[in-house]
Backbone bond lengths (Angstrom), bond angles and torsions (degrees), N, CA, C in turn:
res aa  C-N    CA-C-N  psi(-1)  N-CA   C-N-CA  omega(-1)  CA-C   N-CA-C  phi
1 M - - - 1.448 - - 1.495 108.69 -
2 A 1.320 116.80 125.77 1.461 122.04 -179.79 1.516 110.53 -81.39
3 A 1.330 114.13 144.35 1.469 119.12 179.03 1.532 108.69 -77.45
4 D 1.312 115.35 148.02 1.467 121.13 177.83 1.509 107.49 -94.02
5 L 1.331 115.32 104.65 1.465 121.04 -179.41 1.516 113.18 -99.27
6 S 1.329 117.54 11.64 1.457 120.40 -176.35 1.526 112.67 -60.74
7 A 1.281 117.90 -25.70 1.456 122.32 178.21 1.518 112.96 -77.88
8 Y 1.357 114.66 -13.20 1.477 121.05 -174.76 1.549 110.16 -130.76
9 P 1.367 115.61 66.45 1.468 117.82 -173.48 1.552 113.65 -61.14
10 D 1.305 117.96 -31.47 1.452 120.10 178.22 1.544 110.88 -68.73
11 R 1.311 115.65 -38.07 1.459 119.30 179.04 1.503 111.90 -67.94
12 E 1.339 116.84 -38.42 1.445 120.75 177.37 1.554 109.26 -61.47
13 S 1.294 116.92 -44.73 1.452 119.38 178.46 1.511 112.44 -63.67
14 E 1.315 116.61 -40.89 1.459 122.01 178.33 1.537 110.37 -61.85
15 L 1.293 117.70 -44.94 1.456 121.11 178.54 1.518 112.04 -65.24
16 T 1.359 116.83 -40.06 1.460 121.35 178.47 1.507 110.60 -59.89
17 H 1.355 116.43 -45.86 1.489 120.49 -179.83 1.501 112.13 -67.94
18 A 1.343 116.57 -39.44 1.455 120.19 -178.86 1.558 108.82 -65.57
19 L 1.302 119.17 -39.89 1.474 120.62 179.70 1.496 110.29 -69.06
20 A 1.293 119.63 -37.88 1.481 122.69 177.12 1.540 109.72 -63.07
21 A 1.324 117.24 -42.50 1.471 120.71 178.13 1.523 111.66 -66.53
22 M 1.308 117.68 -38.85 1.468 120.76 178.01 1.501 110.88 -66.50
23 R 1.328 117.64 -38.40 1.461 120.61 178.12 1.511 110.51 -65.22
24 S 1.347 117.87 -38.19 1.437 122.88 177.72 1.505 109.59 -64.00
25 R 1.302 119.61 -44.10 1.481 123.37 178.86 1.537 108.97 -63.84
26 L 1.319 118.00 -42.66 1.438 123.62 179.12 1.545 110.61 -59.38
27 A 1.336 115.66 -45.27 1.445 121.02 179.69 1.519 111.75 -62.04
28 A 1.359 115.81 -41.52 1.472 121.73 179.50 1.532 110.27 -65.30
29 A 1.317 116.64 -43.77 1.452 121.70 178.74 1.547 111.67 -64.17
30 A 1.324 114.35 -41.77 1.489 117.21 177.05 1.526 111.79 -61.53
31 E 1.335 113.62 -44.20 1.496 117.03 179.70 1.524 110.62 -62.65
32 A 1.326 116.83 -43.47 1.468 120.50 -179.33 1.535 112.11 -62.90
33 A 1.298 116.94 -30.51 1.472 123.13 178.83 1.547 113.45 -89.46
34 G 1.326 115.03 -0.58 1.484 119.45 -178.43 1.481 112.70 70.63
35 R 1.344 118.63 28.90 1.429 123.89 179.38 1.512 111.83 -105.66
36 N 1.287 117.89 155.21 1.472 123.29 172.96 1.528 107.71 -85.64
37 V 1.310 116.82 120.95 1.472 120.14 -177.08 1.542 110.00 -60.67
38 G 1.311 118.10 -26.10 1.471 120.69 179.14 1.520 112.64 -68.70
39 E 1.335 117.25 -16.26 1.448 121.68 178.23 1.547 112.55 -87.88
40 I 1.300 116.35 -5.95 1.497 121.49 -178.34 1.511 108.81 -102.25
41 E 1.317 113.95 130.78 1.458 120.39 -179.83 1.504 110.38 -107.36
42 L 1.319 117.05 124.92 1.465 123.61 175.55 1.501 110.75 -84.40
43 L 1.296 117.58 123.34 1.448 121.95 -177.51 1.536 108.14 -116.27
44 P 1.315 118.73 128.11 1.463 122.86 176.76 1.540 109.38 -75.03
45 I 1.294 115.87 139.46 1.454 122.81 174.21 1.516 108.77 -123.51
46 T 1.325 115.47 129.81 1.471 118.84 178.44 1.476 112.48 -114.06
């Protein structure tokens, strides 16, 4: 179930940018390790 962030537009933008930055770091790390980023699964932890 997705969270409704419509009441917090700044937070939604912040999370969107943070996720994009994390995916970029993940891609760079995968490349440095000689791995295919498509083989790596990102799992959320709460």
